[in-house]
N, C-alpha and C positions, 0 to 999 in steps of 0.2 A: 922294647916297646912294641905293643901290639897295634897294628893299623887296621881300623875298621873300613870296610868298603864305604865309599861316599854315600850310597843310598841308605845304608844302615845308620850312618852318622846323622843323616838328615831326618830319618824316621825317629831316632832317639831324641834329637833336638826338638822336633815337633811335639813329641809325646810329653816332654818335660816342660814345654812352654805353658804359661798360664792361659786358661781359656779366655777368649774375648769377653769382656763385660758389656752386656747390652744395657742401655739406660732403662730405668723404670719408665713405663709409658706415661706416668704423671709428670715426669721431669720435663720442664719447658715453660714457655710463656703462653698464657691463655687469655683471650679477649672476649668480652661480653658480646653475645649475639642477641640484641633486643628483639629482632624479628621472630626468633624462635622461642622467646621467653614469655612467661605470663605477664600480664599488664602490671602486676605489682612489682615486677623486677625493676622497672624504671625508677622507682622511688628510693631503693636502698641497695641495689646490687653494685658491687665494685666493678669498675671498668675493666680491670685485668688482675690476674694472679700470676705469680711465678712460683713454681715448685721445684725442689730438688729432693728426690727420694733415692736412698741407696739400698742395696740388698740386705744390709744389716738392720733396716728399719729406721735409719736416721732420716729426718725430714727438715727441710728449710721451707717455710711457708711465707710468702710475701704478698702484700697488697700495696703496690707502689703508690697509689693515690692517697693512702693513709700514712705512708711511711712506716707500714707495719712489717715487722719481721718476727717470726716465731721459729725457734729451733728446738729440737728435741727428738723424740722417737714416736713412731706410730705404734703406741702400746696402750692407748686409752688414758694415760696419766696426764693431768693438767700441766701445760707449759705456759710460762709467762708470755703475755703479748706485749711486745715493745712497739710503741708508735712514736711518730714525730711529736705529737701532743701526748704527754703522759696519761696513761689510763691505769691508775693503781688498782690492783686486785683483779684485773681482767685476765682470764686464762682461756686457753684453747686445748681441748683434748681430741686426739685423732686416733682412730683404730681402723683396722681392715674389716670390711664387711664381706669380703670375697676377693677374688683375684682382680676385679676391676672396680671395686667399690670402697670408698673411704667414708667412714662415719665420723661425725664431729659434733662437739658441743662447745658452747661458749658460756663461761660462768663469770660472775663478778662476786668476789669474796666467798666463793664456794657455792653460790646459788645459781643454778642454770638459768640463763637468759634466752637461749636459742640453740639451734642445732640443725642437723639434717644429714642427708646422705648424698654423696657425689658419685655418680656412676659413669664410667667411660662408655661412649657409644660411637657409632660410625667409624669402626675400625681404629679406635683410640684417637681420632682426630677431633673429638668433641667430648664434653661431659655435661651431664644434667645434674643440677643441684636441686634436690627437693628439700627446701629449707623452711624453717619456721622460727619465729621469734616472738618477743613480747610476752613470753611466758605461756603462750597458747599454742600447743602443737597442732591445732586445727586451723590456725591462721598462718598460712604459708604461701610460698610461691615456687614456681618451676623456673629455674634460671639455666640458660645454656651458654657455655663457653666454648670457643673454638681455639685449637692449637695454632698459634701464630709464630712460634719460635722455639728453639731448643732442640731441633732435629726433627726427623720425620716421625709422624705418629705411628 
């Protein structure tokens, strides 16, 4: 049996260990910041979101106040929206618009009802949602959310 010196054994073990997985900056709990949002945000913005994103593009999107949960992938394909109060035919599609931007659209029975872009700002401690709805992409709001849970931004 060949014995490796302790230092060589430690180096070999460290090299074969899996690299540490850092969480996607979107993963966590986010709370509405009305003071930094446009006036229109107070009428329709969710109080909070919870996201879990993985390196392979899997997403879990939650709006706790609606009992909403959406699971799928960040690939632009529609995912069924499940809520505490059923919403048949309602889907969410999410794709990457860049390293810090998520693009999304909401559709009912295949017809787009709204959408927007969500961009991480302030060192990933906040995100800005440039959102539109009601079928009019020129009728929208700027909504800001702050990271309040799920690890450091």
